[in-house]
All heavy atoms as an XYZ file, in Angstrom:
924
protein
N      18.420      4.173    -12.692
C      17.057      3.672    -12.831
C      17.028      2.178    -12.481
O      17.963      1.449    -12.749
C      16.551      3.884    -14.259
C      16.194      5.326    -14.537
S      15.392      5.713    -16.105
C      15.171      4.219    -16.944
N      15.959      1.779    -11.887
C      15.765      0.392    -11.483
C      14.603     -0.182    -12.290
O      13.618      0.502    -12.541
C      15.431      0.312     -9.995
C      16.468      0.925     -9.117
N      17.488      0.209     -8.576
C      16.657      2.209     -8.699
C      18.254      1.001     -7.852
N      17.761      2.234     -7.918
N      14.728     -1.428    -12.686
C      13.625     -2.076    -13.400
C      12.576     -2.491    -12.368
O      12.798     -3.394    -11.567
C      14.135     -3.284    -14.184
C      13.082     -3.881    -15.085
C      13.623     -4.977    -15.962
C      12.493     -5.534    -16.787
N      12.902     -6.749    -17.489
N      11.448     -1.806    -12.404
C      10.437     -1.956    -11.355
C       9.896     -3.379    -11.262
O       9.627     -3.875    -10.166
C       9.308     -0.910    -11.522
C       8.423     -1.240    -12.695
C       8.509     -0.785    -10.258
N       9.770     -4.055    -12.381
C       9.215     -5.412    -12.361
C      10.106     -6.393    -11.610
O       9.652     -7.448    -11.175
C       8.986     -5.935    -13.788
C       7.952     -5.157    -14.562
C       8.541     -3.947    -15.291
O       9.749     -3.664    -15.170
O       7.767     -3.261    -15.982
N      11.379     -6.045    -11.456
C      12.309     -6.914    -10.741
C      12.308     -6.668     -9.231
O      12.925     -7.420     -8.487
C      13.743     -6.714    -11.265
C      13.911     -7.218    -12.691
O      13.094     -8.058    -13.140
O      14.858     -6.763    -13.359
N      11.636     -5.622     -8.798
C      11.634     -5.278     -7.383
C      10.563     -6.065     -6.625
O       9.367     -5.914     -6.879
C      11.398     -3.777     -7.200
C      12.475     -2.847     -7.742
C      12.018     -1.403     -7.645
C      13.782     -3.058     -6.986
N      10.999     -6.893     -5.687
C      10.080     -7.687     -4.875
C       9.096     -6.786     -4.123
O       7.918     -7.101     -4.001
C      10.878     -8.546     -3.894
C      10.044     -9.465     -3.052
C      10.924    -10.319     -2.150
C      10.080    -11.245     -1.307
N      10.904    -12.061     -0.416
N       9.576     -5.658     -3.666
C       8.753     -4.714     -2.918
C       7.599     -4.187     -3.786
O       6.482     -4.007     -3.312
C       9.632     -3.570     -2.359
C       8.868     -2.758     -1.333
C      10.175     -2.696     -3.448
C       9.756     -1.792     -0.578
N       7.874     -3.965     -5.064
C       6.835     -3.499     -5.989
C       5.818     -4.604     -6.230
O       4.611     -4.372     -6.190
C       7.462     -3.026     -7.303
C       6.462     -2.551     -8.304
C       5.851     -1.341     -8.359
C       5.950     -3.298     -9.417
N       4.991     -1.284     -9.421
C       5.034     -2.480    -10.099
C       6.185     -4.592     -9.906
C       4.353     -2.895    -11.227
C       5.507     -5.001    -11.037
C       4.597     -4.157    -11.682
N       6.306     -5.829     -6.466
C       5.396     -6.954     -6.714
C       4.498     -7.208     -5.506
O       3.304     -7.460     -5.646
C       6.187     -8.213     -7.090
C       6.860     -8.106     -8.452
C       7.423     -9.441     -8.949
N       8.202    -10.175     -7.968
C       9.517    -10.082     -7.790
N      10.217     -9.247     -8.538
N      10.137    -10.800     -6.884
N       5.048     -7.114     -4.296
C       4.243     -7.310     -3.087
C       3.201     -6.204     -2.939
O       2.078     -6.449     -2.513
C       5.137     -7.362     -1.848
C       5.829     -8.696     -1.659
C       6.430     -8.769     -0.270
C       6.898    -10.158      0.045
N       5.810    -11.076      0.377
N       3.578     -4.989     -3.299
C       2.618     -3.885     -3.172
C       1.521     -3.980     -4.231
O       0.380     -3.587     -3.969
C       3.330     -2.531     -3.207
O       3.957     -2.315     -4.443
N       1.839     -4.514     -5.401
C       0.812     -4.776     -6.421
C      -0.178     -5.814     -5.885
O      -1.397     -5.654     -6.004
C       1.441     -5.253     -7.751
C       2.130     -4.097     -8.469
C       0.412     -5.935     -8.642
C       1.191     -3.079     -9.090
N       0.351     -6.868     -5.281
C      -0.515     -7.914     -4.730
C      -1.399     -7.356     -3.613
O      -2.582     -7.681     -3.517
C       0.319     -9.093     -4.225
C      -0.514    -10.258     -3.733
C      -1.462    -10.802     -4.781
O      -1.061    -11.072     -5.904
N      -2.729    -10.959     -4.449
N      -0.826     -6.499     -2.769
C      -1.600     -5.871     -1.708
C      -2.730     -5.029     -2.293
O      -3.874     -5.120     -1.857
C      -0.695     -5.003     -0.825
C      -1.393     -4.184      0.264
C      -2.141     -5.077      1.256
C      -0.392     -3.288      0.974
N      -2.429     -4.246     -3.304
C      -3.454     -3.417     -3.955
C      -4.562     -4.275     -4.542
O      -5.748     -3.960     -4.404
C      -2.834     -2.555     -5.053
O      -1.943     -1.627     -4.496
N      -4.178     -5.349     -5.171
C      -5.172     -6.269     -5.747
C      -6.068     -6.839     -4.647
O      -7.304     -6.877     -4.794
C      -4.447     -7.399     -6.485
C      -5.363     -8.396     -7.136
C      -4.556     -9.472     -7.848
C      -5.434    -10.581     -8.347
N      -4.650    -11.670     -8.969
N      -5.472     -7.245     -3.543
C      -6.246     -7.791     -2.425
C      -7.192     -6.746     -1.844
O      -8.327     -7.071     -1.464
C      -5.308     -8.301     -1.330
O      -4.521     -9.367     -1.809
N      -6.743     -5.513     -1.783
C      -7.593     -4.418     -1.294
C      -8.808     -4.260     -2.206
O      -9.947     -4.165     -1.746
C      -6.795     -3.100     -1.216
C      -5.728     -3.175     -0.121
C      -7.713     -1.900     -1.047
C      -6.237     -3.243      1.285
N      -8.566     -4.235     -3.512
C      -9.672     -4.077     -4.464
C     -10.673     -5.222     -4.352
O     -11.879     -5.015     -4.502
C      -9.145     -3.950     -5.890
C      -8.962     -2.518     -6.307
C      -7.877     -1.765     -5.855
C      -9.892     -1.883     -7.128
C      -7.723     -0.440     -6.225
C      -9.744     -0.554     -7.501
C      -8.657      0.157     -7.047
O      -8.515      1.476     -7.406
N     -10.178     -6.422     -4.093
C     -11.076     -7.574     -3.955
C     -11.891     -7.513     -2.664
O     -12.993     -8.052     -2.601
C     -10.272     -8.877     -4.019
C      -9.613     -9.167     -5.367
C      -8.713    -10.391     -5.277
C     -10.663     -9.343     -6.463
N     -11.372     -6.840     -1.652
C     -12.087     -6.698     -0.384
C     -13.170     -5.621     -0.440
O     -14.211     -5.746      0.214
C     -11.090     -6.347      0.734
C     -11.673     -6.012      2.099
C     -12.323     -7.251      2.732
C     -10.613     -5.433      3.015
N     -12.968     -4.595     -1.222
C     -13.851     -3.428     -1.194
C     -15.322     -3.723     -1.466
O     -16.186     -3.123     -0.827
C     -13.347     -2.338     -2.147
C     -12.039     -1.677     -1.701
S     -12.086     -0.934     -0.053
C     -11.388     -2.224      0.971
N     -15.680     -4.656     -2.358
C     -17.115     -4.937     -2.556
C     -17.818     -5.478     -1.307
O     -19.041     -5.444     -1.225
C     -17.119     -5.986     -3.678
C     -15.841     -5.766     -4.403
C     -14.857     -5.341     -3.355
N     -17.051     -5.948     -0.321
C     -17.650     -6.468      0.909
C     -18.047     -5.360      1.886
O     -18.784     -5.611      2.832
C     -16.664     -7.423      1.594
C     -16.364     -8.656      0.772
C     -15.396     -9.591      1.475
O     -15.344     -9.563      2.727
O     -14.713    -10.345      0.780
N     -17.569     -4.149      1.646
C     -17.891     -3.044      2.541
C     -19.248     -2.450      2.179
O     -19.719     -2.586      1.051
C     -16.804     -1.976      2.476
C     -15.398     -2.412      2.897
C     -14.461     -1.222      2.891
C     -15.395     -3.082      4.252
N     -19.880     -1.778      3.124
C     -21.203     -1.192      2.867
C     -21.165     -0.214      1.690
O     -20.219      0.560      1.536
C     -21.522     -0.448      4.171
C     -20.667     -1.081      5.207
C     -19.433     -1.540      4.500
N     -22.198     -0.261      0.881
C     -22.293      0.594     -0.319
C     -22.246      2.081      0.028
O     -21.744      2.886     -0.748
C     -23.578      0.293     -1.083
C     -23.668     -1.135     -1.576
C     -23.154     -1.261     -2.987
C     -23.387     -2.659     -3.514
N     -22.204     -3.481     -3.502
N     -22.749      2.455      1.213
C     -22.751      3.871      1.572
C     -21.350      4.412      1.867
O     -21.167      5.617      2.025
C     -23.698      4.153      2.740
C     -23.298      3.451      4.021
O     -22.532      2.473      3.977
O     -23.765      3.894      5.089
N     -20.348      3.536      1.893
C     -18.956      3.960      2.066
C     -18.231      4.125      0.726
O     -17.052      4.464      0.699
C     -18.190      2.952      2.923
C     -18.522      3.012      4.384
C     -18.134      4.336      5.029
O     -17.225      5.027      4.543
O     -18.770      4.686      6.036
N     -18.955      3.923     -0.377
C     -18.333      3.948     -1.694
C     -17.554      5.235     -1.962
O     -16.459      5.197     -2.504
C     -19.384      3.746     -2.793
C     -18.780      3.701     -4.183
C     -19.810      3.373     -5.234
C     -19.133      3.287     -6.589
N     -20.056      2.946     -7.651
N     -18.096      6.370     -1.603
C     -17.435      7.640     -1.894
C     -16.674      8.181     -0.688
O     -16.151      9.280     -0.728
C     -18.446      8.662     -2.402
C     -19.084      8.225     -3.686
C     -20.398      7.804     -3.702
C     -18.355      8.193     -4.865
C     -20.993      7.374     -4.889
C     -18.938      7.763     -6.043
C     -20.256      7.356     -6.055
N     -16.614      7.407      0.368
C     -15.886      7.807      1.557
C     -14.680      6.921      1.760
O     -13.659      7.036      1.078
N     -14.826      6.022      2.680
C     -13.719      5.165      3.075
C     -13.223      4.270      1.943
O     -12.012      4.126      1.743
C     -14.143      4.325      4.288
C     -13.054      3.611      5.064
C     -11.969      4.579      5.531
C     -13.659      2.891      6.264
N     -14.119      3.697      1.172
C     -13.711      2.798      0.076
C     -12.831      3.536     -0.918
O     -11.764      3.045     -1.305
C     -14.942      2.176     -0.616
C     -15.652      1.205      0.332
C     -14.537      1.468     -1.913
C     -16.981      0.678     -0.177
N     -13.252      4.709     -1.331
C     -12.477      5.498     -2.284
C     -11.102      5.839     -1.717
O     -10.084      5.734     -2.408
C     -13.248      6.768     -2.648
C     -12.623      7.518     -3.781
O     -12.041      6.943     -4.686
N     -12.726      8.832     -3.725
N     -11.051      6.230     -0.460
C      -9.797      6.600      0.181
C      -8.866      5.399      0.298
O      -7.655      5.514      0.071
C     -10.067      7.205      1.568
C      -8.842      7.774      2.222
C      -8.248      8.947      1.463
O      -8.974      9.737      0.877
N      -6.946      9.045      1.467
N      -9.405      4.250      0.655
C      -8.597      3.032      0.781
C      -7.993      2.654     -0.566
O      -6.804      2.316     -0.659
C      -9.441      1.871      1.356
C      -9.762      2.142      2.824
C      -8.728      0.534      1.190
C     -10.770      1.195      3.421
N      -8.798      2.702     -1.610
C      -8.299      2.365     -2.946
C      -7.177      3.306     -3.362
O      -6.158      2.875     -3.907
C      -9.428      2.413     -3.974
C     -10.385      1.246     -3.902
C     -11.469      1.418     -4.962
C     -12.375      0.226     -5.049
N     -13.415      0.412     -6.093
N      -7.355      4.602     -3.106
C      -6.315      5.573     -3.480
C      -5.028      5.323     -2.712
O      -3.933      5.385     -3.278
C      -6.804      6.998     -3.268
C      -7.806      7.431     -4.328
C      -8.162      8.876     -4.203
N      -8.627      9.125     -2.837
C      -8.940     10.298     -2.349
N      -8.849     11.365     -3.083
N      -9.356     10.425     -1.114
N      -5.139      5.029     -1.436
C      -3.951      4.737     -0.632
C      -3.238      3.490     -1.148
O      -2.012      3.472     -1.269
C      -4.325      4.522      0.842
O      -4.883      5.672      1.394
N      -4.016      2.461     -1.442
C      -3.440      1.197     -1.905
C      -2.716      1.362     -3.235
O      -1.601      0.861     -3.414
C      -4.530      0.129     -2.023
N      -3.324      2.071     -4.162
C      -2.722      2.267     -5.490
C      -1.497      3.175     -5.409
O      -0.549      3.034     -6.184
C      -3.771      2.836     -6.477
C      -3.137      3.288     -7.764
C      -4.846      1.793     -6.746
N      -1.498      4.074     -4.454
C      -0.380      4.998     -4.289
C       0.933      4.281     -3.970
O       2.005      4.736     -4.366
C      -0.708      6.000     -3.181
O       0.370      6.872     -2.959
N       0.858      3.164     -3.281
C       2.076      2.463     -2.853
C       2.886      1.961     -4.051
O       4.026      2.403     -4.252
C       1.752      1.329     -1.854
C       3.026      0.591     -1.465
C       1.047      1.882     -0.621
N       2.353      1.053     -4.883
C       3.167      0.596     -6.015
C       3.434      1.714     -7.024
O       4.485      1.715     -7.690
C       2.349     -0.538     -6.636
C       0.948     -0.283     -6.209
C       1.046      0.377     -4.865
N       2.523      2.674     -7.123
C       2.713      3.779     -8.059
C       3.933      4.611     -7.678
O       4.746      4.971     -8.545
C       1.471      4.669     -8.105
O       0.361      3.942     -8.568
N       4.074      4.912     -6.405
C       5.219      5.704     -5.967
C       6.520      4.910     -6.017
O       7.576      5.463     -6.322
C       4.980      6.293     -4.577
C       4.166      7.553     -4.665
O       4.637      8.572     -5.155
N       2.925      7.485     -4.216
N       6.450      3.620     -5.743
C       7.641      2.784     -5.891
C       8.087      2.787     -7.348
O       9.270      2.967     -7.661
C       7.386      1.343     -5.388
C       7.164      1.356     -3.866
C       8.538      0.420     -5.764
C       6.652      0.052     -3.300
N       7.127      2.645     -8.255
C       7.448      2.646     -9.688
C       8.001      3.998    -10.128
O       8.992      4.059    -10.871
C       6.201      2.294    -10.498
N       7.370      5.075     -9.671
C       7.854      6.396    -10.063
C       9.273      6.628     -9.561
O      10.127      7.135    -10.292
C       6.924      7.488     -9.551
C       7.332      8.864    -10.058
C       6.294      9.937     -9.801
O       5.187      9.638     -9.324
O       6.609     11.102    -10.111
N       9.536      6.243     -8.334
C      10.884      6.397     -7.790
C      11.903      5.551     -8.514
O      13.026      6.000     -8.780
N      11.516      4.332     -8.863
C      12.437      3.444     -9.584
C      12.788      4.010    -10.959
O      13.871      3.773    -11.478
C      11.815      2.054     -9.732
N      11.874      4.776    -11.523
C      12.094      5.347    -12.846
C      12.846      6.667    -12.832
O      13.129      7.228    -13.885
N      13.156      7.163    -11.660
C      13.884      8.427    -11.553
C      15.370      8.218    -11.815
O      15.860      7.103    -11.914
C      13.656      9.055    -10.166
C      12.223      9.497     -9.936
C      11.859     10.618    -10.903
N      10.477     11.013    -10.757
C      10.085     12.256    -10.612
N      10.952     13.248    -10.584
N       8.798     12.529    -10.521
N      16.075      9.337    -11.874
C      17.473      9.300    -12.299
C      18.491      9.131    -11.179
O      19.679      9.036    -11.444
C      17.808     10.584    -13.071
C      17.028     10.666    -14.358
O      16.809      9.659    -15.023
N      16.576     11.860    -14.709
N      18.027      9.114     -9.946
C      18.994      8.994     -8.859
C      18.408      8.195     -7.699
O      17.191      8.111     -7.526
C      19.408     10.387     -8.356
O      18.336     10.998     -7.653
N      19.317      7.642     -6.913
C      18.883      6.919     -5.723
C      18.232      7.865     -4.713
O      17.343      7.468     -3.978
C      20.067      6.198     -5.078
C      20.445      4.944     -5.841
O      19.695      4.464     -6.685
N      21.619      4.416     -5.562
N      18.683      9.123     -4.689
C      18.094     10.108     -3.783
C      16.615     10.301     -4.102
O      15.771     10.338     -3.207
C      18.844     11.438     -3.887
C      18.324     12.492     -2.943
C      19.110     13.785     -3.063
C      18.534     14.835     -2.137
N      19.207     16.120     -2.267
N      16.294     10.430     -5.398
C      14.892     10.586     -5.801
C      14.104      9.312     -5.510
O      12.959      9.366     -5.050
C      14.798     10.923     -7.289
C      15.234     12.327     -7.624
C      15.085     12.613     -9.098
O      15.854     12.037     -9.893
O      14.176     13.387     -9.443
N      14.726      8.163     -5.756
C      14.065      6.888     -5.486
C      13.734      6.799     -3.996
O      12.610      6.441     -3.612
C      14.962      5.737     -5.915
C      14.318      4.372     -5.903
C      12.944      4.190     -5.789
C      15.101      3.236     -6.013
C      12.354      2.930     -5.790
C      14.534      1.967     -6.010
C      13.171      1.816     -5.891
N      14.678      7.153     -3.158
C      14.479      7.129     -1.711
C      13.316      8.035     -1.305
O      12.506      7.684     -0.446
C      15.775      7.561     -1.028
C      15.885      7.223      0.405
C      17.302      7.558      0.897
C      17.476      7.172      2.331
N      18.833      7.425      2.810
N      13.232      9.203     -1.944
C      12.143     10.143     -1.665
C      10.780      9.509     -1.971
O       9.845      9.581     -1.162
C      12.339     11.423     -2.485
C      11.177     12.353     -2.446
N      10.876     13.130     -1.340
C      10.217     12.625     -3.368
C       9.787     13.838     -1.589
N       9.371     13.547     -2.813
N      10.660      8.879     -3.133
C       9.381      8.267     -3.509
C       9.061      7.040     -2.663
O       7.888      6.728     -2.425
C       9.348      7.948     -5.005
C       9.036      9.156     -5.833
C      10.058      9.932     -6.374
C       7.734      9.564     -6.043
C       9.776     11.070     -7.110
C       7.431     10.694     -6.781
C       8.463     11.449     -7.315
N      10.089      6.346     -2.182
C       9.845      5.250     -1.245
C       9.242      5.798      0.044
O       8.371      5.167      0.643
C      11.149      4.495     -0.945
C      11.682      3.599     -2.053
C      13.065      3.073     -1.688
C      10.732      2.454     -2.356
N       9.677      6.985      0.445
C       9.101      7.630      1.624
C       7.635      7.965      1.431
O       6.823      7.801      2.350
N       7.294      8.425      0.247
C       5.889      8.716     -0.056
C       5.072      7.423     -0.034
O       3.967      7.381      0.524
C       5.756      9.439     -1.413
C       6.425     10.814     -1.335
C       4.284      9.568     -1.819
C       6.570     11.509     -2.673
N       5.617      6.358     -0.632
C       4.931      5.058     -0.620
C       4.725      4.580      0.811
O       3.659      4.053      1.154
C       5.736      4.029     -1.418
N       5.721      4.798      1.645
C       5.619      4.377      3.042
C       4.517      5.154      3.765
O       3.757      4.587      4.551
C       6.967      4.570      3.745
C       7.113      3.691      4.955
O       6.659      2.565      4.972
N       7.764      4.213      5.977
N       4.412      6.439      3.483
C       3.331      7.235      4.058
C       1.969      6.711      3.648
O       1.043      6.633      4.466
N       1.847      6.332      2.386
C       0.587      5.754      1.901
C       0.284      4.437      2.596
O      -0.883      4.123      2.873
C       0.647      5.552      0.385
O       0.708      6.792     -0.270
N       1.317      3.661      2.885
C       1.114      2.402      3.602
C       0.584      2.640      5.010
O      -0.307      1.924      5.475
C       2.425      1.613      3.693
C       2.752      0.740      2.502
C       4.204      0.283      2.571
C       1.817     -0.448      2.425
N       1.135      3.640      5.682
C       0.640      3.954      7.029
C      -0.802      4.442      6.977
O      -1.617      4.126      7.842
C       1.543      4.982      7.721
C       2.729      4.337      8.393
C       3.945      4.234      7.741
C       2.613      3.819      9.676
C       5.035      3.631      8.357
C       3.690      3.219     10.301
C       4.903      3.127      9.637
O       5.973      2.515     10.243
N      -1.119      5.207      5.946
C      -2.493      5.663      5.753
C      -3.413      4.464      5.525
O      -4.475      4.342      6.143
C      -2.540      6.615      4.558
C      -3.871      7.254      4.318
C      -3.849      8.221      3.136
O      -2.792      8.461      2.533
O      -4.937      8.723      2.808
N      -3.006      3.561      4.645
C      -3.785      2.362      4.340
C      -3.957      1.494      5.586
O      -5.063      1.012      5.868
C      -3.109      1.567      3.221
C      -3.758      0.254      2.816
C      -5.190      0.467      2.349
C      -2.923     -0.420      1.724
N      -2.894      1.312      6.332
C      -2.957      0.510      7.548
C      -3.979      1.106      8.522
O      -4.791      0.381      9.102
C      -1.571      0.464      8.190
C      -1.491     -0.379      9.434
C      -0.078     -0.392     10.005
O       0.888      0.027      9.373
N       0.041     -0.871     11.228
N      -3.970      2.408      8.671
C      -4.922      3.086      9.552
C      -6.356      2.861      9.084
O      -7.262      2.590      9.885
C      -4.601      4.592      9.607
O      -3.289      4.756     10.143
C      -5.620      5.357     10.443
N      -6.578      2.956      7.795
C      -7.920      2.767      7.242
C      -8.394      1.327      7.426
O      -9.580      1.089      7.711
C      -7.925      3.170      5.766
C      -7.680      4.654      5.595
C      -7.117      5.024      4.245
O      -6.770      4.175      3.436
N      -7.002      6.324      4.009
N      -7.486      0.370      7.289
C      -7.854     -1.030      7.507
C      -8.193     -1.286      8.978
O      -9.135     -2.025      9.284
C      -6.725     -1.954      7.036
C      -6.488     -1.975      5.525
C      -5.223     -2.758      5.197
C      -7.688     -2.549      4.784
N      -7.451     -0.665      9.861
C      -7.765     -0.779     11.292
C      -9.155     -0.195     11.558
O      -9.948     -0.761     12.318
C      -6.676     -0.098     12.145
C      -5.382     -0.904     12.074
C      -7.149      0.083     13.592
C      -4.162     -0.196     12.644
N      -9.464      0.905     10.915
C     -10.774      1.534     11.067
C     -11.893      0.599     10.589
O     -12.949      0.516     11.227
C     -10.815      2.852     10.296
C     -12.010      3.753     10.528
C     -12.182      4.086     12.002
C     -11.856      5.026      9.716
N     -11.663     -0.121      9.498
C     -12.646     -1.105      9.022
C     -12.952     -2.120     10.117
O     -14.107     -2.474     10.351
C     -12.121     -1.838      7.761
C     -12.176     -0.934      6.551
C     -12.927     -3.103      7.496
C     -11.523     -1.557      5.329
N     -11.899     -2.590     10.786
C     -12.075     -3.569     11.865
C     -12.825     -2.929     13.036
O     -13.787     -3.501     13.560
C     -10.711     -4.127     12.324
C     -10.087     -4.976     11.210
C     -10.870     -4.953     13.602
C      -8.638     -5.383     11.474
N     -12.374     -1.736     13.438
C     -12.969     -1.049     14.593
C     -14.452     -0.739     14.367
O     -15.238     -0.755     15.312
C     -12.212      0.241     14.895
C     -10.786      0.032     15.370
C     -10.710     -0.568     16.761
O     -11.533     -0.197     17.617
O      -9.813     -1.405     16.988
N     -14.825     -0.443     13.131
C     -16.221     -0.116     12.812
C     -17.050     -1.345     12.436
O     -18.222     -1.225     12.101
C     -16.269      0.910     11.662
C     -15.712      2.291     11.985
C     -15.643      3.140     10.728
C     -16.549      2.968     13.067
N     -16.429     -2.516     12.464
C     -17.105     -3.768     12.101
C     -17.770     -3.674     10.724
O     -18.926     -4.080     10.554
C     -18.140     -4.153     13.162
C     -17.507     -4.488     14.486
O     -16.542     -5.254     14.541
N     -18.021     -3.899     15.546
N     -17.044     -3.120      9.752
C     -17.613     -2.949      8.418
C     -17.546     -4.207      7.559
O     -18.146     -4.255      6.502
C     -16.917     -1.791      7.694
C     -17.137     -0.408      8.307
C     -16.368      0.648      7.526
C     -18.628     -0.072      8.354
N     -16.811     -5.206      8.005
C     -16.751     -6.463      7.270
C     -16.527     -7.602      8.252
O     -15.949     -7.417      9.321
C     -15.640     -6.452      6.201
O     -15.680     -7.686      5.478
C     -14.260     -6.286      6.799
N     -16.978     -8.754      7.866
C     -16.744     -9.964      8.657
C     -15.480    -10.672      8.158
O     -15.076    -11.688      8.710
C     -17.936    -10.912      8.531
C     -19.251    -10.307      8.947
C     -19.442    -10.423     10.425
C     -20.843     -9.959     10.796
N     -20.857     -8.943     11.782
N     -14.900    -10.145      7.103
C     -13.736    -10.756      6.479
C     -12.568    -10.818      7.464
O     -12.121     -9.791      7.969
C     -13.341     -9.965      5.227
C     -12.345    -10.688      4.369
O     -11.438    -11.348      4.860
N     -12.508    -10.564      3.065
N     -12.082    -11.997      7.706
C     -10.963    -12.196      8.631
C      -9.616    -11.865      7.980
O      -8.597    -11.843      8.662
C     -10.959    -13.647      9.137
C     -12.220    -14.039      9.871
C     -12.501    -13.161     11.077
O     -11.610    -12.845     11.858
N     -13.753    -12.737     11.233
N      -9.630    -11.606      6.679
C      -8.389    -11.327      5.958
C      -7.896     -9.893      6.137
O      -6.798     -9.568      5.689
C      -8.555    -11.623      4.468
C      -8.770    -13.099      4.214
O      -8.249    -13.941      4.928
N      -9.541    -13.407      3.196
N      -8.672     -9.043      6.772
C      -8.247     -7.656      6.948
C      -6.948     -7.604      7.754
O      -6.034     -6.857      7.421
C      -9.348     -6.796      7.592
C      -8.854     -5.384      7.855
C     -10.587     -6.759      6.698
N      -6.826     -8.432      8.790
C      -5.588     -8.455      9.580
C      -4.414     -8.913      8.727
O      -3.300     -8.401      8.873
C      -5.733     -9.348     10.818
C      -4.514     -9.299     11.728
C      -4.217     -7.899     12.250
O      -5.088     -7.220     12.786
N      -2.974     -7.452     12.112
N      -4.652     -9.837      7.810
C      -3.599    -10.282      6.895
C      -3.124     -9.120      6.027
O      -1.927     -8.985      5.758
C      -4.122    -11.429      5.997
O      -4.565    -12.494      6.843
C      -3.056    -11.933      5.056
N      -4.048     -8.260      5.612
C      -3.687     -7.081      4.815
C      -2.892     -6.079      5.650
O      -1.941     -5.468      5.158
C      -4.939     -6.437      4.229
C      -5.742     -7.302      3.260
C      -7.026     -6.595      2.865
C      -4.916     -7.670      2.046
N      -3.261     -5.932      6.898
C      -2.498     -5.059      7.803
C      -1.084     -5.603      7.974
O      -0.100     -4.858      7.920
C      -3.216     -4.919      9.164
C      -4.526     -4.143      8.986
C      -2.310     -4.240     10.195
C      -5.439     -4.154     10.200
N      -0.981     -6.910      8.140
C       0.340     -7.542      8.264
C       1.171     -7.328      6.998
O       2.387     -7.110      7.076
C       0.202     -9.033      8.551
C      -0.426     -9.311      9.921
O      -0.444     -8.405     10.777
O      -0.907    -10.454     10.116
N       0.527     -7.374      5.836
C       1.228     -7.128      4.577
C       1.735     -5.687      4.520
O       2.852     -5.434      4.037
C       0.321     -7.433      3.384
N       0.937     -4.751      5.006
C       1.387     -3.350      5.075
C       2.658     -3.237      5.901
O       3.628     -2.585      5.497
C       0.310     -2.459      5.694
S      -1.134     -2.147      4.663
N       2.651     -3.876      7.051
C       3.797     -3.813      7.958
C       5.030     -4.445      7.310
O       6.135     -3.903      7.392
C       3.458     -4.477      9.307
C       2.371     -3.658     10.017
C       4.698     -4.645     10.178
C       1.732     -4.349     11.201
N       4.834     -5.560      6.631
C       5.954     -6.221      5.942
C       6.548     -5.310      4.868
O       7.773     -5.161      4.761
C       5.487     -7.533      5.313
C       6.591     -8.244      4.550
C       6.118     -9.479      3.805
O       4.891     -9.705      3.705
O       6.984    -10.200      3.294
N       5.705     -4.677      4.084
C       6.188     -3.792      3.020
C       6.846     -2.555      3.626
O       7.856     -2.068      3.101
C       5.048     -3.434      2.044
C       4.544     -4.698      1.334
C       5.520     -2.402      1.018
C       3.247     -4.505      0.559
N       6.326     -2.049      4.741
C       6.968     -0.920      5.420
C       8.404     -1.268      5.806
O       9.326     -0.468      5.611
C       6.179     -0.523      6.673
C       4.857      0.131      6.388
C       3.919      0.130      7.584
O       4.227     -0.380      8.651
N       2.737      0.704      7.392
N       8.591     -2.468      6.323
C       9.936     -2.924      6.698
C      10.828     -3.052      5.468
O      12.017     -2.707      5.511
C       9.853     -4.253      7.445
C       9.241     -4.118      8.828
C       9.092     -5.473      9.501
C       8.428     -5.340     10.863
N       8.200     -6.635     11.504
N      10.269     -3.542      4.389
C      11.037     -3.680      3.147
C      11.458     -2.310      2.614
O      12.581     -2.138      2.132
C      10.220     -4.445      2.096
C       9.987     -5.903      2.442
S       8.856     -6.708      1.278
C       9.916     -6.856     -0.146
N      10.553     -1.346      2.697
C      10.868      0.012      2.242
C      12.009      0.584      3.081
O      12.962      1.140      2.541
C       9.622      0.922      2.296
C       8.669      0.577      1.164
C      10.018      2.400      2.228
C       7.359      1.340      1.181
N      11.901      0.438      4.381
C      12.949      0.953      5.261
C      14.302      0.325      4.905
O      15.318      1.035      4.789
C      12.605      0.683      6.728
C      13.678      1.148      7.675
C      13.818      2.495      7.977
C      14.572      0.239      8.244
C      14.817      2.940      8.828
C      15.569      0.680      9.094
C      15.691      2.022      9.381
O      16.684      2.460     10.217
N      14.310     -0.968      4.708
C      15.541     -1.676      4.363
C      16.114     -1.179      3.035
O      17.315     -0.937      2.912
C      15.268     -3.178      4.301
O      16.434     -3.869      3.929
N      15.254     -1.022      2.050
C      15.712     -0.543      0.737
C      16.224      0.891      0.837
O      17.252      1.231      0.220
C      14.586     -0.648     -0.290
C      14.914     -0.247     -1.726
C      16.143     -0.990     -2.265
C      13.711     -0.472     -2.645
N      15.557      1.724      1.610
C      16.023      3.101      1.782
C      17.416      3.119      2.408
O      18.251      3.933      2.015
C      15.054      3.888      2.670
C      13.787      4.298      1.970
C      12.809      4.988      2.906
O      12.609      4.544      4.035
N      12.221      6.064      2.432
N      17.683      2.222      3.335
C      18.994      2.173      3.975
C      20.084      1.746      2.994
O      21.228      2.177      3.112
C      18.972      1.217      5.178
C      18.033      1.629      6.289
C      18.271      3.040      6.775
O      19.377      3.396      7.150
N      17.241      3.865      6.741
N      19.719      0.920      2.024
C      20.690      0.440      1.026
C      20.988      1.460     -0.058
O      22.036      1.402     -0.685
C      20.174     -0.854      0.391
C      20.152     -2.021      1.327
C      19.581     -3.255      0.663
C      19.481     -4.389      1.672
N      18.817     -5.564      1.112
N      20.051      2.393     -0.282
C      20.219      3.345     -1.378
C      21.203      4.466     -1.044
O      21.412      4.942     -0.059
C      18.874      3.945     -1.784
C      17.916      2.988     -2.458
C      16.583      3.677     -2.718
C      18.488      2.502     -3.788
């Protein structure tokens, strides 16, 4: 078992989720039950799966949950790109969030290789 609070990858994914939640009120209200809901679920899934994997009994299980977190990151990245493509916000920070997704994806890959 790994202490999740000590994992830089978990802390970065928590920060990413927080940033996502802060961005969501800027999107059109009619997306509340569509894209906004999906983005929030994807964002929360990342640190949640990292935490669940860290709490498991083996590195093999941890690696599996890191894979799930990585899938959620790719989903989130796609949804953020869609926000840009649909011009749903004027917020210039969306690209920064995409960059954060990519950084965490690289961190996950690196951690999976070490496990």
